[in-house]
N, C-alpha and C positions, 0 to 999 in steps of 0.2 A: 121316414127318413126319404128327403126329395129321390126323384128319380133320376138317373145320370144326364148329363144334358148332350143336346147332338149340335156342333158348331163346325159350320162352316168357313173356310178362308179363303179369300179369293186374292190373286194376283197372277195374272198373265204373262208378265215380263219383267224382266229381260234376266238372263244369269244371275248376274250380281244382286239385282233388286230380291229374286226370290230366294238366294241365300240369307241375304239381311232380314228376311221375313222369319229364318229360323229360330232363333227364340223366342217370338211370339208363339211357335209352333209346340214348342217345347214347353213351356210356362202355363199352355192353356191344358196340356195333357197330363203336366203332372202336379199342378196344382187344382184343378178344378176335378175332383173325386170321381172317377168311372165316365170322365168326359170321353166321347166318341168325336174324334176331330178328322175332319174330311179337308182336302186343298183341293182348289181348281185352278188350275193354269194353260197356259197353250201347249199342244200335244208335243212342239218343239222342246220342251224343257223338262220332259218327263223322266229323263235320267235324273236329276235334281233330288227330284220329288220320290223315286220308286225305291228306294233304298232308306228312306230314312225314320224309323221305328216308331215314332210320336205321331206319324201320319196314321190313321185307321184306314182311310179310303181315297183314293184319287179320282179326280174328273179331271178330262182335257176338253179345251176348247178346239174344237177342228175346224170343219167349213160353215156349220147350220149354229147359229145361237139359239134357236128355237129348239133345236133337238138338245142342247146342252139343259135349257130352260126346263123342259119335259123330264129329264134324267132326274136333275136336283131336284126337283116339286117333289118329287116321289121320296125323298128322304125326309119330309117334314122336319127341314129343321129346328131346333129354339134360338139358335141366333146366326148372323151372318157376320162376320169381320170383314171387312173390305178394306185391304189395304193397298189399293190400286187406285181407287177415286175415278172412275171412268163410264162415260158413257154405256158401254157395256155393262159393269157392274152395276151400275146402278138400275139399269133394263133387270138384271137378275135378281136384285133387291126388291124391286116391285115387284116383279113376278111373285117370289118366295112368301111376300109379306111376313114373314119372320122378324121379330127386333135386330137391328143391327147397329154396327157402330163403323164409324167409316174414317180412314186416316185424315190427317187435315194435309195437303201438298204444300199449302202456304204460297200456293200459285202469283198471290200477289205482290208477296215479299221477293219471291223469284225473279218477278218482271221490274221490281224498284231494281235491285241488285245487279242484274244485267242490262237492263235498259238505262239506268241512271247512275248505278253505282254506288247506291244507296244501300250498305248491307245492314237490313233489320231482321236479319236471319237470326234464330235464336241458337245459342252457343252448346248446341244439343245435337248430339249423332242421332240420324237418321232411325238408329235401330230402336233409341229411347223415345222418338216418336212415334215410331210402331206402336213398343208398347204401352203407351200410353192411351191408344186406341181400345184396349181391354181392359185397361185401369177399373171401370165402373165392375166388371165382373169379379174385381177383387186381386186379379191378377197382378203380381209383381216381377220385376226383371230379378233375374236370378243371379246376373253378373257374371254366368259364365260361358258366353260371349256366343260366337256362330256356332251351327253344326255344319260339317258336311263328310258324309259317308261315302265310303268308296270300299265296291262289292269286291271279294276276294278274287271274282274273276278276272278285274280290271286293273289289280294291283301290278304293277310293274318289273318284271323281273330284271336285275341287275345283268343278267346275259343279253336281255334283248338290245343294250347301247353299245357303245364303241367302247373298245378298251381303255380310250382316253378320258371316257365321263363316266364309270362304274365305280368308283368308289369314293368320288368329292367332286360337288358342280354348283356351280350359279343358275338358279333360272331366270330368265328373262322373257316376260308374256309381251312379245311384241306387237301382239292386237290391239284393236279398237274398234270400238262402232261408228267413230268418225275420223276422218284423218287429222282434225283439228286438235286429237286428244293423242295424237300418236309423234313420237318424234320424226322428223325425214329420216332417209335412209343414211345420208351422211354422217347424222347425228347419232343413231343409231350403234352404226360404225366406231363413230369416237368413243361411246358409252362402253363397248365392250372393250376395246384397245384399255380404257382405264379402267376396266375391273379386273383386265390381266389373270385371268383363271377360267378352268372349263366352263361353260356356258353351255345349255341346254337352251334353244329358241324355243316359245313354245305361242300356238294361235293356229288359227283355223287353214283351210285350205287356199283360203284370198289371202294370207300371209308367210304361205309358200315361196313366192320367188321374191321377195325383199329376203327373207331367210337365206334364199341361195346366195344373195346379192352379199349377202354379210359373211357368208363362208368363204365366199370369193376374196373378199377382201381381207380375211384374216387366218384363212385355214382352218381345216377339217379337226387338226389337234388341239385347235380351242373350241372351237365352233361345231356343234351339232343340231342341225337343223329339224326338229321334231313337228315342225309346224302342218298340221293337217294328217299329220304319221297317224296320231293317238286322237282315241276319241273324248269326251268332255273329264272322264271318270279315269280313265288313262293318265289325262295330263294333271289333273290333281292329285297323281300319286306320283309323278315325277316332281311336281310342286314340296310335296312330302318329304320327300328324299333331297332335296336342293340344301344346301348350306345356307341361303340366303335367297329371296327372291326381287329382284327387279319386274316393275310392273308400271304401264300407264295405266289412267284410270279406266279400269275396265272389269268384267266379270271374275276373271282369274285373280285380280286384286285382292276381291273377298273370300274366292276360296283358300286363297294363301291364310288370309286371316282366320278362318275358320279353322285351318290347320295348326296355327298358333306357329306359322313362321315370320321371322323381321322380315318387313317391308320395305324396300326403297321405294317408295309411290312418285312417281314423275308425270305431274300434272302442266297442261298446256291452256287450253281457252277455258276449262273449268277450276273448280278452285274448294279447296277441303271445307274452305265456311259453307259450301252447298250443304255440309252434313255427312258426307259419304266417302269420309278416309277410313285406313283399317282400323276395324273394332276389336277392340280386348286384345289386341299383341303389340310387338313392340313395332315401331314404322320410323321414317325418316321421309320429310318431305322434301320433294327436290322441285321447286319451283322458280320462276323468275317472278319476282315483288315489283312492284312499285310502276306498274304499267296502265296507264288509263282505260287502257280497250279491254282488258281483263276484270271477270269474264265476259265474252263475250256472247255465250249462251249457256244453258243449265245442263246441254244434252251435248251438241258439237256440230260442224259443218263441214264439205266436204274439202273447203279450201278457206284459208283464214281472209274475212270479210274485208280485210284492208290490205291484203296483199304482201308485208312485210313478214307474217308469221314469230313477229317476235319471242312470243312467248315459250317458243321451242327454240328457235334459232340463236336468241339469245341468252339461254338456258346454261348456266355454269354448271360443270361437274367439278364442284371444289369441295366433296365430301370425301371422307376416308371412311372405305368399308372394313372395319376394326376387326369384324370374324375373320376376314380373310389376312388381315396382317397378322393374326395371332397363328393361323394356321402359319404363313411363312418365317413367326418365329422360332416355332417348334421343328422345323424342317433344317 
């Protein structure tokens, strides 16, 4: 009998990208008998991997890459699965000397799509491209979607919420790593009026002020601003309790997909064709199509490069939230 293998998976950032690697971790652990699966990421993202039962050991990048490499060398890995594929992960692979398999980032295709609007991107979700990285090991996608594990201590109790939001609400993740991936404030307010249902706003401390503006415009009976009030796992718990989820192209969108929630995904400067739309869950794409300037970036900017921000300012809210219509019909 062959001895069990020891495998290191590398993905340093960010929230959504790490969640999108979870099928690889699960399939490695379940399909390779006796496999010991380790995961390495930045310390800031520890809470995403801490409670994943398919990970046997965790390593975290902090201040010193050399210190991290010294720790990893002691493990004597059989394989390194590089799902980040940047300079630091290349240095790690070189230092460890183990057989490695690296994710193809398709940077040239992305550049043509963003710079010249020539879309040569494969019609394949990034999760399936991550899975292709481990195909040589005989590991196949099990089709079960993403994982996100919420510890009991971070399950949000209904008593923690305002009376108006304890029994039924919509979650709206208003954050985004870059401004061009988020609706402007007035459009967020317009969307909340459109939803016309108790809404919990989710995001980080940096989103708190915008959330307060939405509360002032619409009122506390409809809007509860949870931005910056809960940690990431607690925010996931609030997503789990929501009837449906609205989200910009951000990490909470992928956590909602992991929790099998229906997602109304809002797209600005990025597009679903880049391969990072909600995975293995029902979803609706809300985007302004037909713009010659879109996508302008595979990530985002602090402001629209052309100053008009048409991708968000001209976005039409002409969809129907069927899940809420059914609720109102029953009342």
